[in-house]
N, C-alpha and C positions, 0 to 999 in steps of 0.2 A: 468228862466234858472239857477238861482243859485242851485236849488236842483238837476238838471241834472249834474252839475259839481261837486257837493259834493258827489253824488253817484258814479260818475266815480272815483273820488279821493279815495273813499274807496274801490272800486273794484280794483284799481291799488295797494293800500296798502296791501289789502288780498292777491293779486297775488304774490306780492314781499315777503310777510311773508311766503306763501306757499313754493316759491322758496327757501328761506333760510332754512326752515325747512327740505326740501327734501335734501339740500346740507348737513345740519348738520346730517341728519339721515344716510346719505351714508357715510359721514365721520365717524360717530360712528361705523358703521357696518365694515368699512375697518380697522379702528383701533383695533376693537376686534378680527378680523381675523388675523391681523399682531400679535397681542398679544398672541393669542393661538399658532400661528406658532412659535414664540420666546420661549414661555414657553415650547412647545414640543420639541424644539431642544435643549434648555438648559438641560431639563430633561433626554433626550436621551444621551446627552454628559456625565452628571454626575451620571447617574445610574451605580454602579459598577456591576461586573460580566459578562460583555459582551465584547468580543473583536473581531474585524474583521481582525486583521492583520495576515500575514501568519507566523510569528514568533511564536505567542501563540499556533497556530495549530501544528508546528513543534516540539515545546518543549513538548507539551502534548503527542504526538504519541511517542516520543523518551522516555518519562518517563515511559508511559505504556508498551512499548515494552522491557524495561530494568528489568521489575520485573521477579523474577526467581521461586517464590513459591506463593502458593495462600493464604498463611497467612501473607505475608510480607506487609509492608505499604510502599506507596510511596508518595513523595511530588510533587505537581503540580508546577513547577518553575513559571508559569505565575500567579498564584493566592496565593502561598504561603500556600495551604490547603493540608492537609494529607487525604488520602483516607484509609478506614478501612474495613476489612472482618468481623468485628464483627456484628452480627444480631441485628435488633432492636426488643426489647422485647414488647409484647403487654400485655395489662391487661383486664380482663373481669370485673373489679369492676366499679360501677357506678361513675360518676363524682361529684364533689363538687363544687357548686358555692359559690363564696365568694363577698360580696358587703359591702360598706362601709368602705373601707380600707382608712387608713391615710397616 
């Protein structure tokens, strides 16, 4: 009968180890999910250039309506950036690749 008891003990130990492994796996998955959520929230909070407040929209529309000429530049009060009507020049020459810079 000693063989049967030893086998049953090993089966119980294996089952207990599997339950522990399942709990650890679930905990790791939930921790990863919470970590990704926190990382996304911190990233969304710290990325500049996007505002959802109504004051940013109001100041932008007031600034754009106050310009009187097509060549004038205006300053966006919410970001401190100036807009310009100067066109962007393009070039038809081929690009140059630089490697090994120090």
